[in-house]
C-alpha positions as CSV (number, residue, x, y, z in Angstrom):
1,P,-49.0,-4.1,-26.5
2,Y,-45.7,-5.9,-25.8
3,V,-42.3,-5.2,-24.3
4,I,-38.9,-6.0,-25.9
5,V,-35.9,-6.3,-23.6
6,C,-32.5,-5.6,-25.2
7,N,-29.2,-5.7,-23.4
8,H,-26.8,-4.3,-25.9
9,Q,-23.1,-4.7,-25.1
10,A,-21.6,-2.0,-27.4
11,S,-22.8,1.3,-28.8
12,I,-22.9,-0.1,-32.4
13,D,-25.6,-2.5,-31.2
14,L,-28.0,0.4,-30.9
15,M,-28.0,0.9,-34.7
16,G,-29.0,-2.7,-35.2
17,M,-31.7,-2.4,-32.5
18,V,-33.2,0.6,-34.2
19,E,-33.7,-1.4,-37.4
20,V,-35.4,-4.3,-35.6
21,I,-37.6,-2.4,-33.2
22,P,-41.2,-2.0,-34.6
23,D,-42.8,1.4,-35.3
24,R,-44.5,3.1,-32.4
25,C,-42.2,1.4,-29.9
26,V,-40.8,3.6,-27.1
27,P,-37.5,2.5,-25.6
28,I,-36.6,2.9,-21.9
29,A,-33.1,3.7,-21.0
30,K,-31.1,4.5,-17.9
31,K,-31.1,8.1,-16.8
32,E,-27.3,8.4,-17.1
33,L,-27.6,8.4,-20.9
34,M,-29.4,11.7,-20.7
35,Y,-26.2,13.4,-19.6
36,M,-24.0,12.1,-22.4
37,G,-24.0,15.3,-24.5
38,T,-25.2,14.8,-28.1
39,V,-26.4,11.2,-27.4
40,G,-28.5,12.4,-24.5
41,W,-30.1,15.2,-26.6
42,A,-30.9,12.7,-29.4
43,C,-32.4,10.2,-26.9
44,W,-34.5,12.9,-25.3
45,L,-35.7,14.3,-28.6
46,S,-36.6,10.8,-29.9
47,G,-38.9,10.2,-26.9
48,I,-36.9,7.7,-24.9
49,I,-38.2,7.2,-21.4
50,F,-35.5,7.5,-18.8
51,I,-35.5,5.6,-15.5
52,N,-33.3,6.2,-12.5
53,R,-31.8,2.8,-11.7
54,H,-30.4,4.0,-8.4
55,K,-33.8,4.9,-7.0
56,R,-35.8,1.6,-7.3
57,E,-39.2,3.2,-6.3
58,D,-38.9,5.9,-8.9
59,A,-37.9,3.4,-11.6
60,I,-40.9,1.2,-10.8
61,D,-43.2,4.3,-10.8
62,V,-42.0,5.4,-14.3
63,I,-42.3,1.9,-15.7
64,S,-45.8,1.4,-14.1
65,Q,-47.0,4.7,-15.5
66,T,-45.7,3.8,-18.9
67,A,-47.5,0.4,-18.8
68,R,-50.8,2.1,-17.8
69,I,-50.5,4.5,-20.8
70,M,-49.7,1.6,-23.1
71,R,-52.7,-0.3,-22.1
72,R,-55.1,2.7,-22.1
73,E,-54.0,3.9,-25.5
74,N,-53.4,0.4,-26.9
75,V,-49.9,1.3,-28.2
76,R,-46.7,-0.6,-28.5
């Protein structure tokens, strides 16, 4: 298992990131993206894990839970 950190600056960067990210890789995005209409639906349906950056403890909990699942199931 490994983690890739991407800080894209424009929405077009997302298309390039999709081509580079390996199979079975699950992205983590800020929760605000979930409320962006069609983009939010597409993110939710593709399995993106959303974190609430305004509530630090909740974000840490979601990331920790994701890391535990990654280690247990040996997935990327």
